C-alpha positions in Angstrom: 0.0 0.0 0.0 2.9 2.3 0.8 4.4 1.7 -2.7 1.1 2.4 -4.4 0.6 5.6 -2.4 4.1 6.6 -3.2 3.6 5.9 -6.9 0.3 7.9 -7.0 1.9 10.8 -5.2 4.9 10.9 -7.6 3.4 9.5 -10.8 4.4 12.4 -13.1 8.0 12.5 -11.9 8.5 8.7 -12.2 7.2 8.7 -15.8 9.5 11.6 -16.7 12.5 9.7 -15.3 11.5 6.6 -17.3 11.1 8.6 -20.5 14.5 10.3 -20.0 16.2 6.9 -19.4 14.5 5.4 -22.5 15.6 8.4 -24.6 19.2 8.0 -23.6 19.1 4.3 -24.4 17.8 5.0 -27.9 20.5 7.7 -28.4 23.2 5.3 -27.3 22.0 2.6 -29.7 21.9 5.1 -32.6 25.4 6.2 -31.8 26.7 2.6 -31.6 25.1 1.8 -34.9 26.7 4.8 -36.7 30.1 4.0 -35.2 29.8 0.3 -36.1 29.0 1.0 -39.7 31.8 3.6 -40.0 34.3 1.1 -38.7 33.0 -1.6 -41.1 33.3 0.7 -44.0 36.8 1.7 -43.0 37.8 -1.9 -42.8 36.3 -2.7 -46.2 38.1 0.3 -47.7 41.4 -0.7 -46.1 41.0 -4.3 -47.4 40.2 -3.0 -50.9 43.1 -0.6 -50.9 45.5 -3.3 -49.6 44.5 -5.5 -52.6 44.3 -2.9 -55.3 47.2 -0.8 -54.3 49.5 -3.8 -54.6 49.3 -3.3 -58.4 48.4 0.3 -58.6 48.6 1.5 -62.2 48.0 -2.0 -63.7 44.7 -1.7 -65.6 44.2 -5.3 -66.8 45.5 -7.3 -63.8 43.9 -7.3 -60.4 45.1 -9.6 -57.6 42.6 -11.0 -55.2 45.2 -11.2 -52.4 48.6 -9.9 -51.5 49.7 -13.3 -50.2 51.4 -16.2 -51.7 49.0 -19.0 -52.8 51.5 -21.7 -51.7 52.9 -20.4 -48.5 50.5 -17.7 -47.3 53.4 -15.2 -47.0 52.4 -11.6 -47.4 54.0 -9.7 -50.2 55.0 -6.1 -50.2 53.3 -3.5 -52.4 56.6 -2.6 -54.0 57.3 -6.2 -54.9 53.9 -6.8 -56.5 54.0 -3.5 -58.4 57.4 -4.3 -59.9 56.9 -7.9 -60.7 53.2 -8.1 -61.7 53.7 -4.9 -63.7 56.5 -6.6 -65.7 54.3 -9.6 -66.3 51.5 -7.4 -67.5 53.9 -5.6 -69.9 55.0 -8.9 -71.3 51.5 -10.2 -71.8 50.3 -6.9 -73.4 53.3 -6.9 -75.8 52.1 -10.4 -76.9 48.5 -9.2 -77.1 49.6 -6.4 -79.3 51.8 -8.5 -81.5 55.0 -6.8 -80.3 56.9 -10.1 -80.3 60.4 -8.7 -80.4 59.7 -6.4 -77.4 58.2 -9.4 -75.5 61.1 -11.6 -76.5 63.6 -9.0 -75.2 62.0 -9.2 -71.8 63.2 -12.9 -71.3 66.3 -13.8 -69.4 69.3 -15.0 -71.3 69.0 -18.4 -69.7 65.4 -18.7 -70.9 66.4 -17.8 -74.4 69.3 -20.3 -74.3 67.2 -23.1 -72.9 63.9 -22.6 -74.7 63.8 -19.9 -77.4 67.0 -19.2 -79.3 65.4 -16.6 -81.6 62.3 -14.5 -81.9 61.1 -16.9 -84.6 61.3 -19.8 -82.0 59.5 -17.7 -79.5 56.7 -17.0 -82.0 56.3 -20.6 -83.1 56.7 -22.5 -79.8 55.1 -20.0 -77.3 53.1 -17.2 -78.9 51.2 -19.2 -81.4 50.4 -21.9 -78.9 49.4 -19.6 -76.0 47.8 -16.7 -77.8 46.7 -18.3 -81.0 47.1 -14.9 -82.7 44.1 -13.6 -80.6 43.8 -11.2 -77.7 43.6 -12.7 -74.3 42.8 -11.6 -70.8 44.7 -12.9 -67.8 44.6 -13.5 -64.1 47.7 -13.6 -62.0 48.4 -15.0 -58.5 51.7 -15.1 -56.7 52.6 -18.8 -56.3 55.7 -18.5 -54.1 58.5 -15.9 -53.8 59.1 -14.5 -57.4 57.0 -17.2 -59.2 53.5 -16.3 -60.5 50.7 -18.5 -61.7 49.1 -16.9 -64.8 45.7 -18.0 -66.2 45.4 -16.9 -69.9 41.9 -16.7 -71.1 40.6 -15.9 -74.6 39.1 -12.4 -74.5 35.4 -12.7 -75.6 34.9 -9.0 -75.8 37.7 -8.6 -78.5 37.2 -11.9 -80.3 33.5 -12.2 -80.2 34.0 -15.9 -79.4 33.1 -17.9 -76.3 36.1 -19.3 -74.5 34.1 -22.4 -73.7 35.9 -22.7 -70.3 39.3 -22.9 -72.0 42.1 -21.5 -69.8 45.8 -21.9 -70.5 48.0 -21.8 -67.5 51.6 -20.7 -67.2 54.1 -20.1 -64.4 56.2 -17.0 -64.9 59.3 -16.3 -62.8 60.5 -12.7 -62.4 64.2 -12.2 -62.0 66.2 -9.0 -61.4 69.2 -8.9 -63.7 71.5 -5.9 -63.6 68.8 -3.7 -62.0 66.3 -4.7 -64.7 63.4 -7.2 -64.3 63.5 -10.1 -66.7 61.2 -13.1 -67.1 61.4 -16.9 -67.3 58.2 -18.2 -69.0 56.5 -21.5 -69.9 56.9 -23.1 -66.5 60.7 -22.5 -66.6 61.9 -21.5 -63.1 65.5 -20.8 -63.9 69.1 -22.0 -63.9 71.4 -22.7 -60.9 75.1 -23.0 -61.4 76.7 -26.1 -59.7 80.3 -26.6 -60.9 81.0 -29.7 -58.9 83.4 -32.4 -60.1 83.9 -36.0 -59.0 86.7 -38.3 -60.2 86.5 -42.0 -59.6 87.8 -45.1 -61.4 89.3 -43.0 -64.2 85.9 -41.3 -64.8 85.6 -37.6 -64.4 82.1 -36.1 -64.0 81.4 -32.4 -63.7 77.9 -31.1 -62.9 77.8 -27.8 -64.7 74.3 -26.4 -63.9 70.7 -27.4 -63.4 67.7 -26.0 -65.2 64.5 -26.1 -63.0 61.0 -26.4 -64.4 57.7 -26.7 -62.5 57.5 -30.4 -63.2 61.1 -31.6 -63.6 64.8 -30.7 -63.5 67.5 -31.1 -66.1 71.1 -31.5 -65.1 73.9 -30.5 -67.6 77.0 -32.6 -67.0 80.3 -33.2 -68.7 81.8 -36.7 -68.6 85.3 -37.7 -69.5 86.5 -41.3 -69.8 90.1 -41.6 -68.8 90.0 -45.4 -68.6 91.5 -48.0 -70.9 88.1 -49.4 -72.0 84.9 -48.0 -73.4 82.6 -47.0 -70.6 78.8 -46.6 -70.1 77.4 -44.2 -67.6 74.4 -46.5 -67.3 73.2 -49.7 -68.9 69.5 -48.6 -68.8 68.4 -52.0 -67.5 67.0 -50.4 -64.3 64.9 -47.2 -64.8 65.8 -46.1 -61.3 69.6 -46.5 -61.4 70.2 -42.8 -62.3 68.7 -40.5 -59.8 69.0 -37.3 -57.7 68.5 -37.4 -54.0 67.3 -34.7 -51.6 68.3 -33.9 -48.0 65.5 -36.2 -46.8 67.0 -39.1 -48.9 64.0 -39.0 -51.3 65.1 -40.2 -54.7 64.0 -38.8 -58.0 64.8 -41.0 -61.0 65.8 -39.9 -64.5 63.6 -39.9 -67.6 65.4 -43.0 -68.8 62.8 -43.6 -71.5 63.9 -40.4 -73.2 67.6 -41.2 -73.2 69.2 -42.9 -76.2 71.7 -45.6 -75.0 74.4 -44.2 -77.3 74.3 -40.9 -75.3 75.6 -42.7 -72.2 78.4 -44.6 -73.9 81.9 -43.0 -73.8 84.7 -44.4 -75.8 88.1 -44.3 -74.0 89.6 -40.8 -74.1 86.3 -39.3 -75.0 84.7 -36.3 -73.3 81.2 -35.0 -74.0 78.5 -32.9 -72.3 75.0 -34.2 -72.0 71.6 -33.2 -70.4 69.7 -35.6 -68.2 66.1 -34.9 -67.1 64.8 -36.0 -63.6 61.3 -36.4 -62.2 61.6 -33.7 -59.7 58.7 -31.2 -59.3 59.6 -27.8 -58.1 59.1 -26.9 -54.4 60.7 -23.9 -52.7 62.0 -26.1 -49.8 63.5 -29.0 -51.7 67.3 -29.3 -51.4 69.1 -31.8 -53.7 72.2 -33.3 -52.0 73.4 -35.9 -54.4 73.5 -36.9 -58.1 73.9 -40.7 -58.3 74.8 -43.1 -61.1 74.5 -46.6 -59.8 74.8 -48.6 -63.0 78.2 -47.4 -64.3 79.9 -50.1 -66.6 83.6 -49.4 -66.6 84.2 -52.0 -69.4 81.1 -51.7 -71.5 82.4 -54.0 -74.3 83.2 -56.8 -71.9 79.8 -56.4 -70.4 78.1 -56.7 -73.8 80.3 -59.5 -75.2 80.7 -61.7 -72.1 77.8 -60.7 -69.8 80.2 -59.3 -67.2 78.2 -58.1 -64.2 79.4 -55.6 -61.6 78.2 -52.0 -62.0 79.9 -49.2 -60.1 78.3 -46.5 -58.2 79.4 -42.9 -58.6 77.8 -40.3 -56.3 78.4 -36.5 -56.7 77.6 -34.3 -53.8 75.9 -31.1 -54.7 
């Protein structure tokens, strides 16, 4: 009864207090809503700016992220501007038929290994990838200075449906004498080795290795100082020639692609050969040994008399 009498005596004051409290609650909610939307917009703008500013000035290429697809490492704006800009310049040169300008953007090692002339570049890259038509392209950083490039027929300029056809390339950007150059067509690059092993009158020098996304090719020079004709391998075992990484994983040679004559060295003969290995590129792989486990020191005796007893020659990288 006391509460009821108190309420009746102060009804107007109580209601005014409740109205004022409700008013302040509404005001606080409105303020929080405005601040929340403002922060959300700022975050979205920052995210958009972080992505687009990575390649500011590049009109045809937009990256969806500034991180490596393979490792998740965040890449600097400067790196992306320089490297993606160079890839865009190369692709636009191809799009516009400026093949000599595009060819001159390649590294010397890429020219030596893949395209010895502008004509080779046109026949074996441009006509296969661009098919004499304009294309559009999407670029992602794969890892470090390697970029995955999807090349798509441009429906707006050709008037044709691409029918889901996308050609893929991996392009590596290298800084050579303060200038950015490119390795294309899945070619990662060349690494000088210059390691020599002498054993049983056989001298083997590993000159360099050319790395591709799917395999590696080792350039070696072999000299036979023995008294008999020698075979670097008898090709009976497809895994007898291999490279071995730091975890003792073995990667065999493409033995089916090697003519047997290439591996036979008459006494006193020296020659340089290339051997390809099943070794897909990863940024963490470290090759420790190049191994020939089927070396025949007297190849003629082996052929004529069935002499067995292959030697193993291992070259540490």
